[in-house]
Structure formats: C-alpha cells, structure tokens
C-alpha positions as CSV (number, residue, x, y, z in Angstrom):
1,M,97.0,-14.4,9.7
2,P,97.2,-12.1,12.9
3,D,101.0,-11.9,12.4
4,H,100.5,-10.9,8.8
5,N,98.0,-8.2,9.8
6,E,100.2,-6.9,12.5
7,S,103.1,-6.5,10.1
8,I,100.9,-4.6,7.7
9,H,99.6,-2.4,10.5
10,N,103.2,-1.5,11.5
11,E,104.0,-0.7,7.9
12,L,101.0,1.6,7.7
13,I,102.1,3.4,10.9
14,H,105.6,3.7,9.4
15,N,104.1,5.5,6.4
16,K,102.2,8.0,8.6
17,S,103.7,11.1,7.0
18,Q,102.4,9.9,3.6
19,D,99.0,9.5,5.2
20,H,99.0,13.0,6.4
21,E,99.7,14.3,2.9
22,S,96.7,12.3,1.7
23,H,94.5,13.7,4.5
24,A,95.5,17.2,3.7
25,R,94.7,16.7,0.0
26,T,91.3,15.0,0.6
27,G,90.1,16.4,3.9
28,A,88.9,12.9,5.0
29,H,89.9,9.3,4.8
30,V,87.6,6.2,4.6
31,A,88.4,2.5,5.0
32,V,86.5,0.2,2.7
33,I,86.5,-3.5,3.5
34,G,86.1,-5.7,0.5
35,G,87.2,-5.5,-3.1
36,G,84.1,-6.8,-4.8
37,L,81.6,-4.9,-6.9
38,A,80.2,-2.9,-4.0
39,G,83.5,-2.1,-2.4
40,C,85.1,-0.9,-5.7
41,E,82.0,1.1,-6.6
42,C,82.0,2.7,-3.2
43,A,85.7,3.5,-3.3
44,M,85.5,5.2,-6.7
45,A,82.5,7.3,-5.7
46,L,84.3,8.5,-2.5
47,V,87.4,9.4,-4.6
48,R,85.2,11.5,-6.9
49,A,83.9,13.3,-3.9
50,G,87.5,14.2,-2.9
51,I,87.8,11.5,-0.1
52,G,90.9,9.4,0.2
53,V,90.3,5.6,0.4
54,R,92.1,2.6,1.9
55,L,90.6,-0.5,0.3
56,F,91.2,-3.8,2.2
57,E,90.9,-7.1,0.3
58,M,91.9,-10.4,1.9
59,R,92.5,-12.2,-1.4
60,P,94.7,-13.7,-2.7
61,D,96.3,-14.5,0.6
62,K,93.0,-15.9,1.8
63,K,90.4,-17.0,-0.7
64,S,86.6,-17.4,-0.3
65,P,84.9,-20.7,-1.1
66,A,83.9,-19.4,-4.6
67,H,86.6,-16.9,-5.7
68,E,89.5,-18.2,-7.8
69,T,91.8,-15.2,-8.2
70,G,93.0,-12.1,-6.3
71,K,91.5,-9.7,-8.9
72,L,89.1,-7.1,-7.6
73,A,85.4,-7.3,-8.7
74,E,85.7,-11.0,-9.7
75,L,82.4,-12.4,-10.8
76,V,81.9,-15.7,-9.2
77,C,78.4,-16.7,-10.4
78,S,77.0,-15.8,-13.8
79,N,78.7,-13.3,-16.2
80,S,75.3,-11.8,-17.0
81,L,74.2,-8.5,-15.6
82,R,70.7,-9.2,-16.9
83,S,68.3,-7.2,-19.0
84,E,69.0,-3.8,-20.6
85,E,65.4,-3.1,-21.3
86,L,63.8,-0.1,-19.6
87,T,60.6,-2.1,-19.1
88,T,62.5,-4.1,-16.4
89,A,63.6,-2.8,-13.0
90,I,67.1,-4.0,-13.5
91,G,67.3,-2.3,-16.9
92,V,66.1,1.0,-15.2
93,L,68.7,0.5,-12.4
94,K,71.5,0.2,-15.0
95,A,70.4,3.5,-16.6
96,E,70.3,5.2,-13.2
97,M,73.8,3.9,-12.3
98,R,75.2,5.1,-15.6
99,E,73.8,8.6,-14.8
100,L,75.5,8.5,-11.4
101,G,78.9,7.7,-13.0
102,S,79.0,4.0,-12.0
103,L,82.4,2.4,-12.3
104,V,80.8,-1.1,-12.8
105,M,78.6,0.1,-15.6
106,M,81.4,1.9,-17.3
107,V,83.6,-1.2,-17.2
108,A,80.7,-3.5,-18.2
109,D,80.1,-1.4,-21.3
110,E,83.7,-1.7,-22.2
111,T,83.9,-5.5,-21.7
112,R,80.5,-6.6,-22.8
113,I,79.9,-9.6,-25.0
114,P,76.8,-10.4,-27.1
115,A,74.0,-11.9,-25.0
116,G,70.7,-11.0,-26.7
117,K,68.7,-8.6,-24.6
118,A,71.0,-9.1,-21.6
119,L,74.2,-7.3,-20.7
120,A,76.9,-9.9,-20.3
121,V,80.6,-9.4,-19.8
122,D,83.9,-11.2,-20.4
123,R,84.5,-11.9,-16.7
124,N,88.3,-12.0,-16.9
125,R,88.5,-8.7,-18.8
126,F,86.0,-7.1,-16.5
127,A,87.9,-8.0,-13.3
128,E,91.2,-7.0,-14.8
129,Y,89.8,-3.6,-15.9
130,V,88.4,-2.8,-12.5
131,T,91.5,-4.0,-10.8
132,A,93.7,-1.7,-13.0
133,L,91.5,1.3,-12.4
134,I,91.4,0.9,-8.6
135,E,95.1,0.0,-8.2
136,H,96.3,2.9,-10.3
137,D,94.1,5.6,-8.7
138,P,96.4,7.8,-6.7
139,N,93.7,8.4,-4.0
140,I,93.0,4.7,-3.4
141,E,95.5,2.6,-1.5
142,V,94.8,-1.2,-1.9
143,V,95.9,-3.2,1.1
144,R,95.9,-7.0,0.8
145,A,94.9,-8.0,4.3
146,E,92.1,-9.6,6.1
147,I,90.1,-7.5,8.5
148,E,89.1,-9.9,11.2
149,S,87.0,-7.7,13.4
150,L,85.3,-4.3,13.5
151,D,87.8,-3.5,16.3
152,S,90.9,-4.3,14.1
153,P,93.8,-1.9,14.7
154,L,93.9,-1.6,10.9
155,L,90.7,0.4,11.1
156,E,91.9,3.1,13.5
157,G,92.0,6.7,12.6
158,F,89.5,6.7,9.7
159,D,86.6,9.2,9.4
160,A,84.3,6.3,8.5
161,V,84.5,2.6,7.7
162,V,82.4,0.9,5.0
163,V,82.0,-2.9,5.3
164,A,81.4,-4.3,1.8
165,A,82.8,-7.7,2.5
166,G,80.1,-9.4,0.4
167,P,78.1,-12.6,1.0
168,L,81.3,-14.6,1.5
169,V,82.5,-12.5,4.4
170,S,85.2,-14.4,6.5
171,E,83.9,-16.2,9.6
172,S,85.9,-14.0,11.9
173,L,84.5,-10.7,10.5
174,A,81.0,-12.3,10.3
175,A,81.3,-13.1,14.0
176,S,82.2,-9.5,14.8
177,L,79.3,-8.3,12.7
178,A,77.0,-10.7,14.5
179,A,78.0,-9.2,17.8
180,A,77.3,-5.7,16.5
181,T,73.9,-6.7,15.1
182,T,72.5,-8.8,18.0
183,G,70.5,-7.1,20.6
184,E,67.3,-5.0,21.1
185,G,64.9,-5.6,18.3
186,G,66.1,-9.1,17.5
187,G,68.6,-8.1,14.8
188,K,70.9,-10.9,13.8
189,R,72.9,-12.3,10.9
190,L,71.2,-14.8,8.7
191,Y,72.4,-17.4,6.2
192,F,71.2,-19.0,3.0
193,Y,72.9,-20.6,0.0
194,D,73.7,-19.2,-3.4
195,A,74.7,-21.7,-6.0
196,I,77.0,-21.4,-9.0
197,A,76.1,-22.9,-12.4
198,P,78.6,-25.2,-14.3
199,I,80.5,-24.0,-17.3
200,V,81.2,-26.3,-20.3
201,S,83.6,-26.1,-23.3
202,R,81.8,-25.2,-26.5
203,T,83.9,-27.7,-28.5
204,S,82.5,-30.5,-26.3
205,V,78.8,-29.7,-27.2
206,D,77.3,-31.9,-29.9
207,M,76.2,-29.4,-32.6
208,D,74.3,-32.1,-34.4
209,I,71.8,-31.8,-31.5
210,A,72.3,-28.2,-30.0
211,F,71.4,-25.2,-32.1
212,W,72.1,-21.4,-31.9
213,G,69.5,-18.8,-31.1
214,S,68.2,-16.4,-28.5
215,R,64.6,-16.5,-27.4
216,Y,62.4,-15.1,-30.2
217,R,65.6,-14.3,-32.1
218,P,66.7,-17.4,-34.0
219,E,69.2,-15.4,-36.1
220,E,71.4,-14.6,-33.1
221,D,74.2,-16.8,-31.8
222,D,74.5,-15.6,-28.2
223,Y,73.0,-18.9,-26.8
224,L,73.3,-22.6,-27.5
225,N,70.1,-24.5,-27.0
226,C,69.8,-28.2,-26.1
227,P,66.2,-29.5,-26.9
228,M,64.6,-32.3,-24.9
229,T,61.8,-34.6,-25.7
230,E,59.2,-35.3,-23.0
231,A,60.8,-38.7,-22.3
232,Q,64.3,-37.2,-22.0
233,Y,63.0,-34.5,-19.7
234,D,61.3,-37.0,-17.4
235,A,64.4,-39.1,-17.2
236,F,66.6,-36.1,-16.5
237,L,64.2,-34.8,-13.8
238,E,64.2,-38.2,-12.0
239,A,68.0,-38.3,-12.0
240,L,68.3,-34.6,-10.9
241,I,66.0,-35.1,-7.9
242,A,67.7,-38.4,-6.9
243,G,71.2,-36.9,-7.3
244,E,73.4,-36.8,-4.2
245,K,73.7,-33.3,-2.8
246,V,76.2,-31.5,-0.6
247,A,74.8,-31.1,2.9
248,P,74.9,-27.8,4.7
249,H,77.0,-27.3,7.8
250,E,75.1,-27.8,11.1
251,F,75.7,-24.2,12.2
252,E,74.3,-22.7,9.1
253,K,70.7,-22.0,8.5
254,H,69.5,-23.4,5.1
255,I,67.6,-20.7,3.3
256,H,67.5,-20.1,-0.4
257,F,66.9,-16.8,-2.2
258,E,63.9,-17.4,-4.6
259,G,65.7,-15.8,-7.6
260,C,68.7,-18.2,-7.3
261,L,67.3,-21.5,-6.3
262,P,69.3,-24.6,-7.0
263,V,68.0,-26.4,-10.1
264,E,67.3,-29.6,-8.2
265,E,65.2,-27.7,-5.6
266,M,63.1,-26.3,-8.4
267,A,62.7,-29.8,-9.8
268,E,61.3,-31.0,-6.5
269,R,58.5,-28.4,-6.6
270,G,56.7,-30.2,-9.4
271,R,57.2,-32.1,-12.6
272,L,56.7,-29.0,-14.9
273,T,58.4,-26.4,-12.7
274,L,61.6,-26.5,-14.8
275,A,59.7,-26.8,-18.1
276,F,57.9,-23.5,-17.2
277,G,61.0,-22.0,-15.7
278,P,64.6,-22.1,-16.9
279,L,63.9,-24.9,-19.4
280,K,60.9,-23.3,-21.0
281,P,61.0,-23.9,-24.8
282,V,58.8,-20.9,-25.7
283,G,60.4,-18.8,-28.5
284,L,63.1,-21.4,-29.2
285,P,62.0,-23.5,-32.1
286,N,64.5,-26.1,-33.3
287,P,65.6,-24.9,-36.8
288,R,65.9,-28.6,-37.9
289,T,62.2,-29.3,-37.3
290,G,60.7,-25.8,-37.0
291,E,59.0,-26.9,-33.8
292,E,59.4,-26.2,-30.1
293,A,60.7,-29.0,-28.0
294,F,59.1,-30.1,-24.7
295,A,62.0,-28.4,-22.8
296,V,65.2,-26.6,-23.8
297,V,68.4,-26.1,-21.8
298,Q,70.1,-22.9,-22.7
299,L,73.8,-22.3,-22.6
300,R,75.1,-18.7,-22.5
301,A,78.5,-17.6,-23.7
302,E,81.0,-16.8,-20.9
303,N,83.5,-14.9,-23.0
304,K,83.8,-12.9,-26.2
305,E,85.4,-15.8,-28.0
306,K,82.4,-18.1,-27.1
307,T,84.7,-20.9,-26.1
308,A,83.0,-21.4,-22.8
309,F,79.2,-21.6,-22.0
310,N,77.4,-21.7,-18.7
311,L,74.2,-23.7,-18.1
312,V,71.5,-21.0,-17.6
313,G,69.5,-21.5,-14.5
314,F,71.6,-24.5,-13.4
315,Q,72.8,-23.2,-10.0
316,T,73.3,-26.4,-8.1
317,K,74.3,-28.1,-4.8
318,L,74.8,-31.5,-6.4
319,K,78.1,-33.2,-5.6
320,Y,80.7,-32.9,-8.3
321,P,80.5,-36.5,-9.7
322,E,76.7,-36.2,-9.7
323,Q,76.8,-33.0,-11.7
324,E,78.9,-34.7,-14.4
325,R,76.6,-37.8,-14.5
326,V,73.3,-36.0,-14.4
327,F,74.1,-33.0,-16.6
328,R,75.5,-35.3,-19.3
329,M,72.0,-36.6,-19.7
330,I,71.1,-33.3,-21.4
331,P,70.9,-33.9,-25.1
332,G,74.0,-32.4,-26.7
333,L,76.1,-32.6,-23.5
334,E,76.7,-36.3,-23.5
335,N,80.4,-35.7,-23.8
336,A,80.5,-32.3,-22.1
337,E,83.9,-31.0,-20.9
338,F,83.2,-29.1,-17.6
339,L,85.5,-26.1,-17.3
340,R,83.9,-25.4,-13.9
341,L,81.4,-27.4,-11.9
342,G,78.7,-25.8,-9.9
343,S,79.1,-25.2,-6.2
344,I,77.3,-23.7,-3.2
345,H,78.4,-20.9,-0.9
346,R,77.2,-19.1,2.1
347,N,75.5,-15.8,1.7
348,T,75.5,-13.6,4.8
349,F,73.2,-10.6,5.3
350,V,71.9,-8.5,8.1
351,D,68.4,-7.7,9.2
352,A,68.7,-4.3,7.6
353,P,65.5,-2.6,8.8
354,V,66.4,-3.5,12.4
355,V,70.2,-3.0,12.6
356,L,70.9,-0.3,10.1
357,T,70.0,3.4,9.9
358,E,68.5,4.9,6.8
359,E,72.1,5.8,5.8
360,L,73.0,2.1,6.1
361,E,75.1,2.8,9.2
362,L,75.2,0.2,12.0
363,K,73.1,1.5,14.8
364,A,75.3,-0.3,17.4
365,R,78.5,1.0,15.8
366,P,78.3,4.6,14.6
367,G,80.8,5.4,11.9
368,F,80.5,1.9,10.4
369,Y,78.4,1.5,7.2
370,L,77.4,-1.5,5.3
371,A,77.3,-1.7,1.5
372,G,76.5,-4.4,-1.1
373,Q,74.9,-7.8,-0.7
374,I,75.6,-8.0,3.0
375,T,72.9,-5.3,3.5
376,G,70.2,-7.5,2.0
377,V,70.2,-6.6,-1.7
378,E,70.6,-9.5,-4.1
379,G,72.5,-9.6,-7.4
380,Y,75.6,-8.1,-9.0
381,L,74.1,-4.8,-10.1
382,E,72.0,-4.4,-6.9
383,S,75.2,-4.9,-4.8
384,A,77.2,-2.4,-7.0
385,A,74.3,0.1,-6.9
386,C,74.2,-0.1,-3.1
387,G,78.0,0.5,-2.9
388,L,77.7,3.4,-5.3
389,W,74.9,4.9,-3.2
390,V,76.9,4.6,0.1
391,G,79.9,6.2,-1.6
392,L,77.9,9.1,-2.9
393,M,76.0,9.6,0.4
394,L,79.1,9.3,2.6
395,G,81.1,11.5,0.3
396,A,78.6,14.3,0.7
397,K,78.2,13.7,4.4
398,L,82.0,14.0,5.1
399,K,82.0,17.3,3.2
400,G,79.2,18.6,5.5
401,E,76.6,18.2,2.8
402,S,73.4,16.1,2.6
403,L,72.2,13.8,-0.2
404,P,68.7,12.4,0.2
405,P,68.0,9.0,-1.3
406,P,66.3,8.8,-4.7
407,P,62.5,8.5,-4.6
408,V,61.0,5.0,-4.0
409,T,59.5,5.2,-7.5
410,S,63.0,4.9,-8.9
411,A,64.9,1.6,-9.2
412,L,67.7,2.6,-6.8
413,G,65.3,4.3,-4.4
414,A,63.0,1.3,-4.3
415,L,66.0,-1.0,-3.6
416,L,67.2,1.2,-0.7
417,G,63.6,1.4,0.5
418,H,63.5,-2.4,0.8
419,L,66.4,-2.1,3.3
420,R,64.5,0.5,5.4
421,T,61.1,-1.2,5.4
422,P,60.3,-3.8,8.2
423,P,58.7,-6.8,6.5
424,A,55.5,-8.5,7.5
425,K,57.5,-11.6,8.5
426,T,61.2,-12.3,8.2
427,F,63.5,-9.9,6.3
428,Q,64.8,-11.5,3.1
429,P,67.2,-10.3,0.4
430,S,65.7,-8.8,-2.8
431,N,66.8,-8.0,-6.2
432,A,65.5,-5.0,-8.2
433,H,61.9,-5.4,-9.4
434,F,58.9,-3.2,-9.8
435,G,57.1,-4.8,-6.9
436,L,59.4,-2.8,-4.6
437,M,57.9,0.4,-6.0
438,P,54.6,2.0,-5.0
439,E,51.7,0.8,-7.2
440,L,50.6,2.8,-10.2
441,N,47.1,3.3,-8.9
442,R,45.7,2.8,-12.4
443,R,44.6,-0.2,-14.4
444,A,46.8,-1.3,-17.3
445,G,47.8,-4.5,-19.2
446,K,50.9,-6.3,-18.3
447,K,53.0,-4.9,-21.1
448,I,51.9,-1.3,-20.7
449,R,52.2,-1.6,-16.9
450,K,55.9,-2.4,-17.2
451,E,56.3,0.6,-19.5
452,L,54.5,2.8,-17.1
453,Y,56.6,1.7,-14.1
454,G,59.8,2.2,-16.1
455,Q,58.8,5.6,-17.4
456,R,57.7,6.8,-13.9
457,A,61.0,5.6,-12.5
458,R,63.0,7.4,-15.2
459,D,61.1,10.6,-14.7
460,S,61.3,10.6,-10.9
461,F,65.0,9.8,-10.9
462,A,65.8,12.6,-13.4
463,E,63.9,15.0,-11.2
464,W,65.8,13.9,-8.1
465,K,69.1,14.0,-9.8
466,Q,68.5,17.5,-11.2
467,A,67.5,18.8,-7.7
468,N,70.3,17.1,-5.7
469,I,73.3,16.4,-8.0
470,G,72.6,18.6,-11.0
471,G,73.1,18.0,-14.7
472,G,70.8,16.4,-17.2
473,E,70.8,12.9,-18.6
C-alpha cells in the first residue's frame, strides 16, 4: 500500500498546474478523508461554499470488515434512517438537515422505499446516487487511496483536513489518531462493537405463518411479521443465549452502544427483555386470529422490490453457522435463505470533549477536523449531520466568516453539544434524542412533552437559521 500511495502522490504533484487553477477558482482547498455519509456530506457543503475538495477513499482497493463495494456512502447496517415524525429528535434532525441543503437527505428522499413511519432507502440506489453526484462534481476530486497517517504526504498543501474515516477507520490511521489524542486530560481512542442484522430472501419466508403489517397499521405491507407463542419464544431465547459467539480481539475494548446492542446480549438481560423490546407484539395482531402473539419478530424491506428483508433489531455477534441454526427457529423462517448474515465490527471514536475544540478541530493538530461517527455521534443521520455541520462551519471559516452552532434546543445543536460537554463518567457515543436538550421546565404528559420538545426545536432552529444563514423554511 505505501508504494500505491507514493505513486498517487507523484501523480498529484504532476498535476500541480491543474491544482493551481482549482485554487484560483475556489480560494481554498480542503482534504476530506473518508467517502461515507459524513465525508460526502462535508465535501458537498464545502463545495457549495466555494471550497475545492479532494476526497480520499481507500475502497475498493482496501475494504473494511463490513463494506462490500467501492461505492461512496455505502450503508453497511440497516437501510432505515428511522422516524420522520417531528415528535422525535431524529425526525426533527431530518427536517433541519433538509433546510441546510443536506446531500444525504436529498438522495434519501429520491431513493426511499415504503417503511411505515420510518424513512428507509434502497441501499444500492442510494449509494449509486451519492457516488454519481460526488464523482461528477467538477470541484470534487475523488482519490482512491488509503491515508495511513495524519502526516501522510498526500495531505500536504491543504488549507484544512477533515477526517471522516468512520467507525471502521483503518488500523494505521487509527494509530495516528490515537497518538494525536493521547496526552494531557486523558484523551484517548475507545472501541466498542456495532453489529449488523441478517437479511433474508422474501421468497424463503413461510407466508402461511408470517403476515404483513406495520405497528398499528395492519393495512400496510412495509413489514413482514413472524408471531411467536410463549413456548416458541422461550425455546428461541434459550438457543440464542447458548449460541456460540465471535470473541473480540484481545487488544480491543468490548463496549456496546446501548442503541445497537446485539440481540443475544439483550436476551441475557432477562427473559422478557426482547418481548418488551424489538420483539414486542403490541400493535401487531395476527390477522388470522385477531389476537396479539406473545412476541413478534419483524422483518423490514431492504429494497423497493421487497425481495429482501432484514431482521429488525437482530444485530448479532453469533458465529455464522449459529445464526442460521438459531434464527431458523423463528416461526416462518424455518427455511430462510440468508442473503447476508450478521457480523460485528469495530467502532472507533474519540473522547470529543477532551481532544476536540468546539469546532471539532483536534487540539493537538490544528487544521485537522473530525466529522461523523468518529467524533462520538451514533447513527447514519447523526454522522451525516455532523459532516454537514463541519462542512458549513469550515466553509464559512475559510472565507473569513463565522458560523455559530445551532442552539442546544435544536436537534443538531443538541447533538453537537453532546460532543462539547464533559460527561459525569466516561464519554460515550449518542444518537439524537430529546434528552440531549435542556429540559422544558414545565409539566406535561409524555405525548405533549414530545410535541413541545419538537416544536421548541423547530422554532429555535428557524430563528438561528434566519439570523446566520438567511432564508425561510
């Protein structure tokens, strides 16, 4: 790989005159490391600000443990971008991103597939669309090369560098980041595991057992539902807990993000944890009996054609043979054809409140900014939103302007606030939720409380946007 990078570096030097034309046109030039959601979002925001971008992506020459293609913005976990409702923090975040001209939201809206109240996309069309937009933008140069260190010669001469390498950052670049984030204050990189849910072929699902319907919406066909009796649930639970699991490497710390726990770890927390969690039967009566089962496994469509379905909430670290054995105990999946089995992968993030400035710049390496999940946000949309913000902020900064962050009462502002606020104990990643925002300071029922949080967020964001960016909704 060093020889490959060296040849690319020589080629870039050879094209120096072309670079000068780009600098003259844009006035500044930024390197973005990583072609995931955050990197692509950041690159497009910079281009809109008149900044030239060189985007480095190591795939397809070097793949991560979870990626399968060389496409930009490949979704490796679920194809769902979660709720659209403005009574949820993620729904509010989507609205804010749309108002900021988000690339990811624009493409998601173009490639969406039915998923009830959630926004889900056709993952292949989504990645192809983003790849085409980035590769055909005249102000973005995509370089397929691995950046192995913050001191790489490929990063010389830029006005700023954005590291959006994602949770599957290569070991060499992770080591370089570790060196830059270790020192006074105890900043260091941390690890935990994310787990990918299996995908099954629809034709292999027994439709004499499974039934269509979204929660509280039996007329919809966005989900397939596999009902379980109490005896079936208990037998499945026993097999799940006893199943052989992939052991973590000795040098990696084993920490799980609460919002993406492996299904077998949830099972170990108590007999009814799954029945009150991802397998809850509430709102999913079986149309054949008119009654709710003891538990229900939901399958969500992976593509527009509904030929492939993932097992909702079934992130797992079970070994492959165990997955096939255990998951075929689910009623309706006895003969399931697994298009993709679940897997575990490392997630790397920094101690953001200690090692990053409020602008997400590395304190130990001025000019180097972090964006996306590596900062300590968790989730597709949160990562993209972070990349979008860094692009907007850095674009303004390189033009001699200033863009303050949105208020902490907004979804994006609250997410960024999490990265700036030292925790009571150990810093942990977080997705968007109303708990990151200041309290309402008034009593209200659960339903109205969510509405109040959502409306306050929308109002405060609109006020901030009008004052700092201009334009209405």
